[in-house]
VMD Tcl script that draws the C-alpha trace (Angstrom):
set ca {
  {117.48 71.68 97.89}
  {115.06 69.23 99.34}
  {117.60 67.98 101.91}
  {118.59 71.02 102.35}
  {114.95 71.88 103.47}
  {114.86 68.34 105.64}
  {117.29 69.28 107.33}
  {116.40 72.89 108.47}
  {112.88 71.52 109.70}
  {114.20 68.65 111.43}
  {117.04 70.83 112.86}
  {116.32 73.97 113.14}
  {119.07 76.35 113.92}
  {119.58 80.25 115.34}
  {115.92 79.80 117.07}
  {114.16 79.44 113.98}
  {110.84 76.74 114.45}
  {110.79 75.33 110.64}
  {111.12 76.22 107.11}
  {109.13 77.66 104.72}
  {109.33 76.47 100.65}
  {108.29 78.66 97.71}
  {107.04 76.60 94.73}
  {104.45 77.62 91.68}
  {101.95 75.28 90.33}
  {102.69 72.73 87.99}
  {106.22 72.49 89.75}
  {108.25 69.74 91.04}
  {107.45 70.83 94.25}
  {103.71 71.12 93.77}
  {103.59 67.94 92.09}
  {104.66 64.88 92.94}
  {106.74 65.34 96.49}
  {105.81 64.38 99.52}
  {105.58 66.72 102.37}
  {104.34 64.74 105.28}
  {103.32 65.46 108.59}
  {106.02 68.27 109.92}
  {107.02 68.66 106.20}
  {103.83 70.90 105.36}
  {101.85 72.51 107.34}
  {100.23 74.63 105.04}
  {99.50 75.16 101.17}
  {99.30 79.28 100.05}
  {97.81 79.55 96.64}
  {97.44 82.88 95.81}
  {95.76 82.63 91.89}
  {94.24 79.95 89.54}
  {97.03 78.61 88.22}
  {95.65 78.12 84.25}
  {97.92 77.49 81.59}
  {99.08 79.90 79.30}
  {96.15 80.39 76.54}
  {98.85 81.63 73.83}
  {101.17 78.41 73.87}
  {100.83 76.64 70.84}
  {99.61 72.96 72.16}
  {97.18 74.52 74.22}
  {95.15 76.87 71.88}
  {95.28 73.84 69.21}
  {93.83 71.56 72.21}
  {90.53 74.04 72.87}
  {90.26 74.37 69.45}
  {90.37 70.58 68.92}
  {88.20 69.63 72.06}
  {85.68 72.80 70.92}
  {85.49 70.47 67.35}
  {85.03 67.13 68.83}
  {82.16 68.86 71.02}
  {80.18 69.73 67.66}
  {80.30 65.94 66.66}
  {80.14 64.02 70.49}
  {78.05 66.22 72.66}
  {79.15 63.98 75.65}
  {82.68 65.44 75.75}
  {84.62 68.34 77.19}
  {84.86 71.36 75.00}
  {87.99 73.22 75.41}
  {87.27 75.77 77.57}
  {85.57 73.13 80.21}
  {89.00 71.23 79.77}
  {90.65 74.70 80.27}
  {89.13 74.86 83.25}
  {90.11 71.78 84.31}
  {93.66 71.88 84.08}
  {93.24 74.75 86.41}
  {91.34 72.49 89.14}
  {93.94 69.83 88.43}
  {96.70 71.94 89.01}
  {95.41 72.98 92.01}
  {94.56 69.83 93.28}
  {97.97 68.29 93.09}
  {99.26 71.32 95.45}
  {96.41 70.81 98.12}
  {97.48 67.01 98.50}
  {100.93 68.38 99.10}
  {100.12 68.98 102.47}
  {97.68 66.33 103.74}
  {99.30 62.86 102.95}
  {97.35 60.89 105.59}
  {94.37 60.30 107.52}
  {96.35 61.13 110.86}
  {98.13 64.30 108.99}
  {96.93 68.06 109.19}
  {97.27 70.65 107.13}
  {95.95 74.51 106.05}
  {94.82 74.69 102.50}
  {94.70 79.04 102.06}
  {93.13 80.35 98.87}
  {94.06 83.57 98.40}
  {91.88 84.69 95.13}
  {88.44 85.65 95.77}
  {87.26 83.17 93.03}
  {87.97 80.46 95.07}
  {84.84 81.23 97.03}
  {82.93 80.80 93.66}
  {81.11 77.40 94.72}
  {82.04 76.32 90.65}
  {85.65 76.39 92.27}
  {84.41 74.95 95.48}
  {83.35 72.29 93.70}
  {86.23 71.24 91.36}
  {88.06 70.64 95.00}
  {88.66 67.14 96.41}
  {85.81 65.47 97.97}
  {87.41 65.34 101.15}
  {88.25 69.05 101.28}
  {85.01 70.52 100.28}
  {83.28 70.36 103.87}
  {86.18 72.04 105.25}
  {85.76 74.88 103.06}
  {85.59 78.47 104.28}
  {85.50 81.98 103.46}
  {86.96 84.98 105.13}
  {85.77 87.90 103.39}
  {88.61 89.70 105.97}
  {92.29 89.24 106.78}
  {91.72 89.14 110.25}
  {88.83 86.49 110.87}
  {91.21 84.63 108.18}
  {94.11 84.61 110.53}
  {91.87 84.40 113.52}
  {90.99 81.10 112.42}
  {93.93 80.07 110.96}
  {95.72 80.40 114.66}
  {92.41 78.37 115.96}
  {93.12 75.86 113.30}
  {96.64 75.18 114.35}
  {96.16 75.53 118.01}
  {93.73 72.67 117.94}
  {95.74 70.79 115.45}
  {99.45 71.38 116.83}
  {98.01 69.48 120.58}
  {97.08 66.37 118.66}
  {100.55 66.17 116.93}
  {101.18 62.51 116.61}
  {103.61 60.94 119.45}
  {105.51 59.27 116.35}
  {106.22 62.64 114.66}
  {108.27 63.57 117.88}
  {110.13 60.16 118.08}
  {111.20 60.81 114.28}
  {112.63 63.86 115.14}
  {114.45 62.96 118.36}
  {115.42 59.95 116.33}
  {116.81 62.38 113.36}
  {118.86 64.05 115.80}
  {120.03 61.63 117.82}
  {121.44 59.98 114.95}
  {123.21 62.94 113.36}
  {125.23 62.56 116.55}
  {123.75 65.93 117.85}
}
mol new
graphics top color blue
foreach p $ca { graphics top sphere $p radius 0.5 }
foreach p [lrange $ca 0 end-1] q [lrange $ca 1 end] { graphics top cylinder $p $q radius 0.2 }
display resetview
């Protein structure tokens, strides 16, 4: 699947100008695969990826941490751990699209809960200053278009050369 995705990104066919890959938080594509440069220009997160509370391991962990909290006040309680797990999954997904200092990408949170200060504070420190809440779809779309217009003009020559090199090496 990843080879096919890479091929579609590097060599669009039928007038296509890129590719889309859908994945879920906590899955392989949202944690551990590099989508640098033209391989990833946006991440859309449609909800908070909490672990399933009815999972016996999750409920046991919550119970255990609540018991530990009563003994050691400086530790996480079960609910704090539960929220932390969601934040970690979100931050892993966010990190797929921006891989180095010259990379760029949009991170779109499509859940009102991401506008809450407590959830913004769980984002990576480097990303917090860029958080912008749009209450209306139209203003969000306008801001996204402006973001890409600004950054597409700054696409590095290296990225363009890499694409040309790949096309030439595949004999096209």
